Residue, then its C-alpha position, 0 to 999 in steps of 0.5 A: x565215596x558213595x554211601x549206598x550199597x548197590x542194593x542200598x536205595x530201599x535199605x537206605x530210605x528205610x534206615x533213614x525213616x527208622x532213625x527219624x522215628x527213633x530220633x523223635x522217641x529218644x529226644x523225648x524220653x532220652x532228655x529225661x534220662x540224660x537229665x537224671x542227676x544232671x549227668x550226661x554221657x553217650x556210648x556207642x557199642x558196635x557189635x554188641x553181641x549180648x551186651x556183655x561190655x556195655x549193658x551193665x554200665x547202662x544198668x548201673x548208671x541211668x544217666x548213661x545212654x548206650x546205643x547198641x548195634x547188633x545185626x543178628x536179630x536173635x541176639x538183638x531181640x534178647x536185649x531189646x526193651x530191658x533198659x530205657x537207656x540201652x537202645x538196641x539197633x538191629x543193624x550193622x555199621x559199615x562204611x556205606x549206608x544201605x544193605x549188605x550180606x551178613x554171615x551168621x556163624x555157628x559161634x555167634x560172636x564170630x558172625x561178620x559182614x566179611x566172609x572168612x578166609x579159608x587159609x586164615x580159618x585153617x591156620x586159626x587156633x580154634x577154627x574147627x568150631x567156626x562155621x558159616x551157617x547162613x548169609x542174611x541181608x541186613x541194613x547197614x549204616x555209617x556212624x556219621x549218618x547215625x550221629x547226625x540223624x540222632x543229633x548227637x554232639x559227642x560220644x564219650x566211648x565207642x566200642x567196636x567188635x565186628x569181626x574184621x570190619x572194625x576199621x571200616x566202622x571207624x572210617x564211617x565216622x568221617x569228620x565226626x571222628x573228632x567228636x569221639x573221646x575213646x575208641x576200643x576195637x579189635x585187631x587180627x595179628x595173624x599174617x593171613x587174617x581170619x576174615x577177607x578184607x580185614x585190616x592189619x594192626x598197623x593199618x588201624x594204628x596208622x589211621x587212628x594216629x593220623x586222625x588225632x588219637x593215641x594208642x593208650x592200651x593193648x590187651x592180648x586175647x584169643x591165644x595171642x591171635x588178636x588184640x583189643x586196642x584202645x585209643x584216646x583222642x589227643x587234646x592239644x597234641x597230648x594224649x588224654x591221661x588218667x588224671x583227665x579221667x581215663x585209665x589206659x587199660x584196654x576196655x576200661x571205661x572213661x570215667x568222665x562219661x558220668x561227669x556232671x555238666x552244667 
C-alpha cells in the first residue's frame, strides 16, 4: 500500500522534516526526562482532544513521555508547551502519510478524518447537536513512520479516539504493532455507523486478535452506542494479566510504564 495521499508529496516531505527536527529536540531533552529516577515509559495518545485521558498522568509522572496527536489546531494550541514530557503534535494519524481533509464538528470531540453518514447521524442519539462546520486540510502520518522517525523502541500504552478511524490508526503501525503493549480504542456498535467507512467492533476485534492481542476490557459509553475496547499484547500465547502489572478495566493505565529499568 502506498503511504502517500494523492496530494501527499509536499505534506509527506514537510512531515518528515518536522519529525527530524522534533526527533533531535526530543532525543536531547527527552533523554534527560526519561532518565529521571531511572524510570522510562512512552505513551501515544491519538485524538488527544484536550488531553483529558493522558495529560494528568504526564503531569504526575515526569519520567513518562507522552506523544499527543491532535489535528484541531484550536485544541492543540491549548495543550502546547505546558509540560516538557507531554509533546503535542498538531497532525492526524492515518494509514497513509501526507495530507487529508479533516472535518471539524460543532462538537470538537466529534471531529474526524471521516465524513459523517447521514443515515447514521439521523439514527444517533444526540445527533441533533452534531454538525460539520468546516473541512480543513491537515498533515497525516502513519504510526510506523512516526515510531521509526523518533527512534522509539516500544510503546507501553496507545490510546486512540479518532471518531471512526481507530482501526486505520492501528493498521498504520504495520509490523511495529508487535512493539505496543496495550491499546485502547473506540468501536461504534450501531448497524449504520456514524462515520462513513468506520470499522465494526467485530472487524476491530478480529484484526487485533490476529495481531497477537487479547481483548481484556470493555466499557460501554454514549448511551450504549459505543464501546471503549482495551487490548493487551499476548506473551507466549497468554494474555498479560493484572499480576504482570495490568488492570483489565478499559482506559486503565499499564502500571509497568513507571517501572524501573536498569
